[in-house]
N, C-alpha and C positions, 0 to 999 in steps of 0.2 A: 128211798126210791129216786131217780134221778128225773129232774121236771122237764115236762114237757114239751112248755109253750111259752113263749118269749116271757109273759107276765109271770109265770111260775116262776121260771130263769131269776126275774130280775128282784121278784120278791125277798128271794135267800141272801142279796145283795147288800147286808147290813153289821154293823158291829162290827169285833175285833177281825180280822183277817191275817192269820198267824202264817208268817212265810218263814218256812225251815231253816236251823242254820246248816252250814256244810259239817258233815260228821261221816266218818266211814262206820262206825258205829252202827248197825241197824238198832239194836236193841237199845243202845241212849236215843236216837230218833225216836222210836218210838216211845219212851218213858217220858223225854220230854213234849213229845207233840198229844199224849194225853195230857197230861199235866195242864198244857195251853189248855185243852177242850174242856177239860174237868172245872176251869177258870172260867170260862164263859166266852170263850174263843167261839166262833161262826161261822167259819170258813180257813179251810189249810188249803197253801199253796207250797207245793215239794220245789225245791229250789237247789239245785247240786250243779254246781260249774265242774267240781274236778273229778269226780269220780267216773270210773270205769261204764262205759254202757250198760254190760252183763249185771252189776251193783246197782245203776241208777232202777233198772227194769225189777231187781227185787224189791228196793227199798219204794218206788211207788206201786207194786203190788201190795205192801203190806200198809204203811200209809193209806193204802185204797179199802181195804178192810176196815181200820181202825174206823175213818171215817165214815163208813156204811154202815158200822156198830153204832156208832153217834148219834150217826143222821146226819152228818155236815157235809156240806160240796167238799168237794178234792179236785184244785185246780193245778196241772202240772205248767212250773215255768217253761219260757221257750221253744219247747221243743213238743209240738204238735205230732209225730209219730211215735213218742214215747205217751203221750198223751191216751193217745188213741187205742195203742197196743194194751194200754194199763187199765182199762175202761175206768179213764177220771172221770169227772163232771165236765172239763172243759181245759182250756190255757188260753194262759197268759202270752202274750206278743209284746216283743221289745222293738225299738229302732230295726235290728236287724234278723227278728226272726220271723218275717214270714209278712204276707198279704194278709190283712183281716178278709177283705172278701175271697178268696181264696178259700182260708179257712170255714168262713161260715159257707162256704158253695159243699166242702165238701164233710162237713159236720154239721148238718143243720140245726140238731140239740143241742148242742154245746154252749156250756157257758165261755163266752171269750171276750176277753179283756186285754185291752192296749192300752203301754205306757204311751202319756201324750206330756212328759217334761211338765215343761212351765208355761206350753200354748195351748190356749183354747180351739185355737185352731186345727192344732193334730185333732182335741178332740171330738169336734166336729165331723171330720176326715173317717175319723171309728167310728162314730155311731153312725155314718150312711154306709158304711161299708159291713154293718152288722154287728158291729160288739156290744156287748152288754153293758160294761162298765167300759171305765177310764182310767188310770194311775197317774195320778199330777205327785210331778216332786222332782227333787229333793224339799220338802215345805220347810224344811229346820236342816241346820247341818248336821252330816248324816256320815256315822262312824265304819258301816260295812262300806259305805261310797264316797270317802272321803273329797273325792274330786269333784263327787258331782254341783251343777249351778243349784243355787237354792229359788227356788219357785217364789216362795214365801205363801202369804196364809189366800192373798188374796185373789191366786189362780183358781183355787179350789170353787167357789164360788161361781167364779166368771167359767169355768168349763160346765160346770153343772147350768146354768143358764140355757150355754151354747148350746151343748151336745144334748141335753132332757134326758140323760141317761145315768146312770148311779156313779160316782166317782168314790175312786178309792184314793185318800190322801197316805204319801209314804216318804220316808227319809227325816231322820232323826225325831220320831217319835218316841215319847216318853211319858211315863206316868204325871209327870208335872207338864206336859202342854198339851195334851189330850186332848182333852177340851177345848180349848184354841180350835183344833182341827175340824170339830164336829161343829162347832159351833159355827164354823166357816163355812158349811152345807158338808162337810164328808159323809160320806153314805159308812165308809167304810176306812178303818183304820190301817194300815199296813203295817208290820209291825216285825222286827227281828231283833235285834241287837237288847230293847231295853223290856223284853220276852225273854228270849233263851238263853241272856245270859243273869237272869236275877235270879240270886240264890232260891229261892220261891215260885217257879215259874205259874204254877195257881194262882198263888195270891198276886202276882203280875200280872196272870191273864185277869183277874176279877175288879183290878184296880183300871187296866190300862178299859174295860169294858164300863165302866160306873158312867160317863158321859152318854153313853146312850140308855144307861135302863131306865131314867125321869119320862119317856117317851111312853111307856108300859103299864107305868106303876100306879093302881090307882088310887094310891094313896096322894098324890102328887096333885094340888087342884090349879088350874089354870088360873091367874090373873085376868080380874074381870077389865072388861074391854073400855077403852076409852072413850068418853064421850064429847 
């Protein structure tokens, strides 16, 4: 069920954030996304830059049904019209995708994410405009966006402290460095290539989710406080 309050929305913003790959095949898109969810992805963002509007709508509707089945929030990248029309849980807005304040006024119950790149000041502005989370990166060198400026790990914590809302780290995140992003303060790690290009997507999702596991593991003991 969609969240209805700010606290409910933001409570869901934790863990592996699967951003779908570009594909014209709806069957392949659903197969890959289900595998990511079976492996532990906690949110799904539909990202399609090249498809025609009708194809995007068909894919969004099918992904929404899958996410509803598995009780996972479904977010649409860039396109608030498609997000609303599809019945999605929210939208992610980049630099050129519209004003988050206007999006919040139009869609009060939505999960709204905003790309802040490497600038914590953008995160503060996004939070003031009503964003539920901000995207920070490229944290590492990114195969999806090779020209993106690397923000590094420090900006994750800086954005989290400045904006006081959840932060999604994005860009070049792999199984090997995911733990670094989480340790730096990321509430979510947003992943495309290291997840969907893996030979076993479900296994990759489990490995990428591992840095979050200890938070809820009853067998992990806290270290004693220093005296």
